[in-house]
C-alpha positions as a printed Julia matrix, in Angstrom:
313×3 Matrix{Float64}:
   1.08  -15.21   22.33
  -2.37  -15.7    22.39
  -4.59  -13.92   24.98
  -8.15  -12.46   24.23
  -9.17  -11.01   20.98
  -5.46  -10.76   19.76
  -3.01  -13.45   18.46
   0.46  -13.7    16.76
   1.37  -16.3    14.75
   5.25  -16.78   13.89
   5.71  -18.87   10.42
   9.47  -19.81   10.38
  11.36  -21.03    7.29
   8.48  -19.49    4.69
  10.41  -19.72    1.72
  11.2   -23.53    2.26
   7.81  -24.64    3.23
   6.29  -27.74    1.59
   3.11  -28.2     2.86
   0.02  -27.06    0.55
  -1.48  -26.07    4.05
  -0.98  -25.07    7.38
  -2.17  -24.08   10.95
  -1.32  -22.07   13.77
  -1.5   -22.98   17.35
  -4.98  -22.8    19.16
  -5.72  -19.53   20.72
  -9.18  -18.27   22.76
 -11.34  -15.49   22.22
 -14.84  -14.6    23.26
 -14.9   -17.92   24.9
 -14.12  -20.29   21.91
 -10.92  -22.1    20.34
  -9.86  -20.83   16.97
  -6.71  -20.91   14.95
  -5.3   -19.57   11.5
  -5.03  -21.89    8.91
  -2.55  -20.58    5.57
  -1.95  -21.62    2.07
   1.93  -20.52    1.6
   1.13  -20.85   -2.14
  -2.57  -19.93   -2.42
  -5.22  -22.5    -1.72
  -5.57  -22.28   -5.79
  -1.92  -22.52   -6.18
  -2.18  -18.97   -7.96
   1.21  -17.69   -6.11
  -0.56  -15.71   -3.4
  -0.56  -16.45    0.38
  -4.17  -17.38    1.57
  -5.38  -16.87    4.97
  -8.38  -18.12    7.04
  -9.61  -18.1    10.47
 -11.1   -21.29   11.73
 -12.84  -22.81   14.81
 -10.39  -24.89   16.27
 -13.16  -27.85   16.61
 -14.03  -30.7    14.29
 -17.01  -31.98   16.11
 -19.21  -28.59   16.25
 -22.81  -29.43   17.44
 -25.67  -28.33   16.06
 -26.73  -24.83   16.63
 -23.71  -23.5    17.62
 -22.81  -20.33   16.16
 -20.25  -17.26   16.6
 -21.03  -13.99   15.01
 -17.21  -12.64   14.61
 -15.44   -9.86   13.13
 -12.01  -10.5    12.57
  -8.47   -8.52   11.13
  -6.14  -10.0    10.15
  -2.64   -8.32    9.66
   0.84   -9.27    8.22
   3.57   -7.53   10.26
   5.87   -5.42    8.58
   8.88   -5.8    10.59
  10.92   -2.74    9.08
   9.93    0.21   11.57
   7.93    2.84    9.43
   6.93    0.46    7.09
   3.41   -0.12    6.56
   1.6    -3.9     7.45
  -0.99   -5.68    5.24
  -4.16   -5.64    6.7
  -7.94   -6.55    6.07
 -10.86   -6.84    8.22
 -14.21   -8.81    7.87
 -16.82  -10.36    9.78
 -18.37  -13.9     9.5
 -21.42  -16.01   11.24
 -19.07  -19.1    11.94
 -21.29  -22.18   12.34
 -20.86  -26.58   12.02
 -21.3   -25.83    7.9
 -19.05  -22.78    7.67
 -16.11  -23.14   10.36
 -13.79  -21.22    8.42
 -13.72  -18.04    6.68
 -10.91  -15.75    5.17
  -9.52  -14.46    2.25
  -8.35  -17.0    -0.73
  -5.34  -14.33   -1.84
  -4.34  -12.17    1.2
  -0.87  -10.99   -0.51
   0.7   -12.24   -3.97
   3.63  -13.84   -2.78
   5.97  -11.58   -5.41
   4.83   -8.61   -2.97
   5.2   -10.85    0.34
   9.03  -12.17   -0.59
   9.94   -8.65   -2.47
  13.29   -7.5    -1.26
  13.45   -5.01    1.64
   9.64   -5.06    1.77
   9.8    -5.79    5.42
   6.98   -8.6     5.47
   9.67  -11.59    5.69
  12.9   -11.35    8.03
  15.14  -13.94    8.94
  12.62  -16.31    7.38
   9.8   -15.31    9.48
   6.56  -14.22    8.83
   4.44  -12.36   11.64
   0.57  -12.86   11.44
  -1.28  -10.72   13.7
  -5.22  -11.83   14.02
  -7.94   -9.78   16.1
 -11.19  -11.47   17.09
 -14.58   -9.77   18.38
 -16.98  -12.33   18.9
 -20.38  -10.04   18.46
 -22.56  -12.63   19.01
 -23.45  -15.96   20.57
 -26.31  -18.22   19.75
 -26.86  -21.36   21.34
 -29.36  -22.89   18.95
 -30.36  -21.67   15.96
 -33.76  -21.69   14.98
 -33.92  -23.5    11.47
 -36.41  -21.85    8.84
 -38.77  -23.52    6.81
 -37.81  -24.55    3.38
 -39.21  -25.33    0.15
 -38.53  -28.83   -1.18
 -36.76  -27.27   -4.05
 -34.59  -25.32   -1.73
 -33.73  -28.27    0.77
 -32.46  -30.2    -2.38
 -30.52  -27.63   -3.46
 -29.11  -27.74   -0.19
 -27.74  -31.57   -0.4
 -24.55  -33.15   -0.42
 -23.16  -36.46   -0.32
 -19.73  -37.7    -0.32
 -18.06  -40.83   -2.18
 -15.1   -42.66   -1.51
 -12.78  -42.8    -4.8
 -10.67  -45.78   -5.47
  -7.18  -43.8    -4.83
  -9.14  -43.17   -0.96
  -9.78  -39.36   -1.75
 -13.31  -38.13   -1.02
 -15.59  -36.61   -3.51
 -18.25  -34.13   -2.77
 -21.24  -33.72   -4.53
 -22.83  -30.62   -4.41
 -26.4   -30.63   -6.04
 -24.89  -32.58   -8.67
 -21.38  -30.18   -8.89
 -18.8   -33.03   -7.98
 -15.67  -31.49   -6.08
 -12.56  -33.04   -4.64
 -13.05  -32.83   -0.35
  -9.67  -31.02   -0.91
 -11.52  -28.15   -2.68
 -13.75  -27.96    0.51
 -13.93  -24.15   -0.17
 -15.45  -24.4    -3.42
 -18.04  -26.95   -2.13
 -19.14  -24.19    0.5
 -19.6   -21.44   -1.96
 -21.57  -24.04   -4.23
 -23.87  -24.74   -1.09
 -24.03  -21.09   -0.46
 -25.1   -20.22   -4.04
 -27.79  -22.69   -4.12
 -29.07  -21.88   -0.32
 -29.63  -18.08   -1.67
 -30.37  -18.97   -5.55
 -32.14  -22.28   -5.38
 -33.48  -21.8    -8.88
 -29.82  -21.3   -10.43
 -29.66  -24.67  -12.17
 -33.03  -25.46  -12.94
 -32.67  -24.88  -16.54
 -29.28  -26.1   -16.66
 -28.53  -28.23  -19.74
 -25.23  -30.28  -19.41
 -25.31  -33.7   -18.35
 -21.69  -34.87  -18.3
 -20.6   -34.46  -14.58
 -16.64  -32.83  -15.95
 -19.0   -30.11  -17.72
 -21.3   -29.63  -15.07
 -18.57  -28.66  -12.84
 -16.2   -26.92  -15.3
 -19.31  -24.65  -15.89
 -19.87  -24.41  -11.99
 -15.92  -23.26  -11.71
 -16.13  -20.6   -14.2
 -19.26  -19.28  -12.23
 -17.34  -19.27   -9.06
 -14.22  -17.46  -10.95
 -16.49  -14.83  -12.23
 -17.81  -14.34   -8.49
 -14.39  -14.35   -6.86
 -13.32  -11.97  -10.14
 -16.3    -9.44   -9.21
 -15.54   -9.89   -5.09
 -12.02   -7.94   -6.33
 -11.84   -3.76   -5.83
 -12.15   -1.97   -9.06
  -8.41   -0.75   -8.45
  -7.36   -4.58   -9.09
  -9.71   -5.06  -12.06
  -8.49   -3.97  -15.05
 -11.02   -3.04  -18.18
  -9.92   -6.49  -19.94
 -10.87   -8.32  -16.59
 -14.32   -6.53  -16.92
 -14.61   -7.79  -20.45
 -13.67  -11.54  -19.57
 -16.14  -11.27  -16.93
 -18.75  -10.23  -19.41
 -17.88  -13.33  -21.66
 -17.59  -15.48  -18.53
 -21.35  -14.49  -17.6
 -22.65  -15.03  -21.2
 -21.17  -18.55  -21.28
 -22.64  -19.28  -17.78
 -25.8   -18.24  -19.3
 -25.78  -19.93  -22.43
 -25.23  -23.22  -20.35
 -28.39  -22.59  -18.4
 -27.58  -20.65  -15.41
 -30.05  -18.34  -13.84
 -27.7   -15.76  -12.87
 -29.7   -12.41  -13.52
 -28.68  -11.35   -9.77
 -24.9   -11.7   -10.64
 -25.6    -9.85  -14.06
 -26.65   -6.54  -11.85
 -23.65   -7.38   -9.64
 -21.26   -7.38  -12.79
 -23.07   -4.05  -13.93
 -22.63   -2.42  -10.45
 -19.03   -3.16  -10.95
 -18.63   -1.88  -14.16
 -20.3     1.41  -12.88
 -17.9     1.3   -10.15
 -15.0     1.0   -12.18
 -16.16    3.75  -14.78
 -16.47    6.06  -12.18
 -12.85    5.49  -10.68
 -11.38    5.82  -14.21
 -13.69    9.27  -14.5
 -12.16   10.05  -11.24
  -8.68    9.27  -12.28
  -9.08   11.48  -15.4
 -10.36   14.25  -13.25
  -7.51   14.04  -10.68
  -5.16   13.99  -13.56
  -7.12   17.3   -14.81
  -7.18   18.98  -11.72
  -3.07   18.17  -10.84
  -2.27   19.78  -14.18
  -4.37   22.92  -13.33
  -2.95   22.64   -9.93
   0.74   22.57  -11.47
   0.15   25.24  -14.1
  -1.44   27.44  -11.05
   1.7    26.94   -9.01
   3.78   28.21  -11.83
   1.86   31.3   -12.57
   2.02   31.72   -8.93
   5.8    31.41   -9.03
   5.91   33.77  -12.0
   3.59   36.38   -9.97
   5.6    36.18   -6.88
   9.02   36.76   -8.9
   7.33   39.54  -10.51
   5.77   41.23   -7.37
   9.6    40.85   -5.64
  10.73   42.79   -8.57
   8.18   45.55   -7.75
   8.93   45.58   -4.59
  12.6    46.05   -5.04
  11.71   49.19   -7.57
   9.31   50.71   -4.96
  12.14   50.47   -2.23
  14.28   52.04   -4.97
  11.66   54.84   -5.86
  11.53   55.81   -1.98
  15.42   56.47   -1.45
  15.69   60.27   -0.45
  18.16   62.29   -1.78
  20.84   63.18    0.14
  22.74   66.61    0.47
  25.49   65.59   -1.05
  23.73   64.85   -4.08
  22.49   68.49   -4.05
  25.72   70.67   -3.6
């Protein structure tokens, strides 16, 4: 099914899948091997379908980089129905070989009766990849000791055989590799974020970081998806992480930006409702005027009727 740039993945027996994570076959685009990764119940187990584009090579050399734009589409198999599509781009490399959507579509919507996304227990997913830039070897910029420390990752084997990754003092199971990557990206861009962080207990440290990650994911939603209550909770979460000692002035600005967009959306919706009411009234008035016009036309037509000779004699 795969050819250059476009690939279709057919997931069979979707409703009976038990695996937390599944992969498509490999396909080639832009001279690179890719595959899709899906979490049928959401990688956070939040009853959504998570979809990611992944470089199909576990041993990428240092300096390997592909800047790619890609779109993922869950095909609606009922003719005339709208498919679900989203597009993004990412700089894939050995540190970040995967990118995508933690919550692509709610399972309730995906599995809705007659929705058209699941037919004969099959889900069809199209992915189209366009490689925008190929870089052979990356120039690594000089970093301060503080920034280098911020990017330090260590891995420890636990008694149960699982790996534990420590991202600058915030520990996650290797199963939560996406969180580890997000933490690394945060420290790379905001190396001073935890300089005044006070919690020493490892569980509390990781819990506070989890709240921060959840806050960021919340603010990445569209204003349409966010309710006013969501933004109040986001404000409370921001206050919590600030009290814990995180330096998040940059995130505070983003929250204000999202709140501004939500306010614009609500103002726009209210104005749209007003205009719709005005338009409804105008249409009603036009209808009444048209009826009056037709009556007047009838009167004029009657007045223009000439008298016949028989009416005189």
